[in-house]
C-alpha positions, 0 to 999 in steps of 0.5 A, spaced: 398 748 513 403 749 507 403 755 503 406 751 497 400 747 496 393 749 492 389 752 496 382 749 496 378 754 494 372 751 492 365 753 496 369 759 499 364 765 498 365 772 501 359 773 506 359 780 509 365 785 510 364 791 515 364 798 512 366 803 516 362 809 516 362 816 520 354 815 520 352 808 518 345 810 517 347 815 512 352 811 508 348 805 508 342 809 506 346 812 500 349 806 498 342 803 498 339 808 494 345 809 489 344 801 487 336 800 488 337 796 494 334 796 501 338 797 508 336 791 513 334 791 520 341 793 525 344 787 527 348 789 533 353 795 532 352 794 524 347 796 519 347 791 513 345 792 506 344 786 502 347 785 496 342 780 493 348 774 492 348 772 499 353 778 501 352 784 506 355 790 507 355 791 514 356 799 516 359 800 523 360 807 525 367 810 527 366 816 530 373 817 534 378 816 528 378 818 521 375 813 516 380 810 512 378 810 505 377 803 502 375 800 494 368 797 493 366 794 486 359 792 484 358 788 479 350 790 476 346 788 470 347 792 464 340 794 463 341 797 471 347 801 469 344 807 466 339 807 472 345 807 477 348 813 473 342 817 474 341 816 481 348 818 482 346 824 477 339 826 481 343 827 488 349 830 485 354 825 486 360 826 481 362 819 477 368 818 474 371 813 468 377 811 472 379 810 480 383 816 480 377 820 479 380 824 473 375 824 468 368 826 471 361 825 468 364 819 464 364 812 464 369 807 462 368 801 457 373 796 460 372 788 458 367 790 453 362 793 459 361 800 462 364 802 469 364 808 473 367 810 480 364 815 485 365 817 493 360 815 498 359 820 504 366 818 508 370 817 501 370 810 500 371 809 492 365 805 490 365 802 483 359 800 479 361 795 473 357 791 468 363 786 466 367 783 471 375 784 470 378 779 466 383 776 470 389 772 467 
């Protein structure tokens, strides 16, 4: 494969990604509750959360080493955004307008939509947004 040729990306889709957690049940149930989703049945070492677009977050436990924080961004319908924020508030999770978590209790208005960041139980930096990023 030559890297100077255009990449044939048509038809390529993300199917699943592993999300490391110290407790896969706690973390999967947390994100499912916040996003209004359901946790699926365990699949081997994974506990999947179906995002509804053919992609799953496959939660996998890692108890023998620290969990390295990752970033996961979720595009949610505008009419569901307030419910996500309300669920964060109901469970006492602080959300922020920025990825550096310097504007607590606020949402952003990037790209004409709304967005917020929050930590999951293992410190993954989760993002909810109603408009995808405008890319050049």
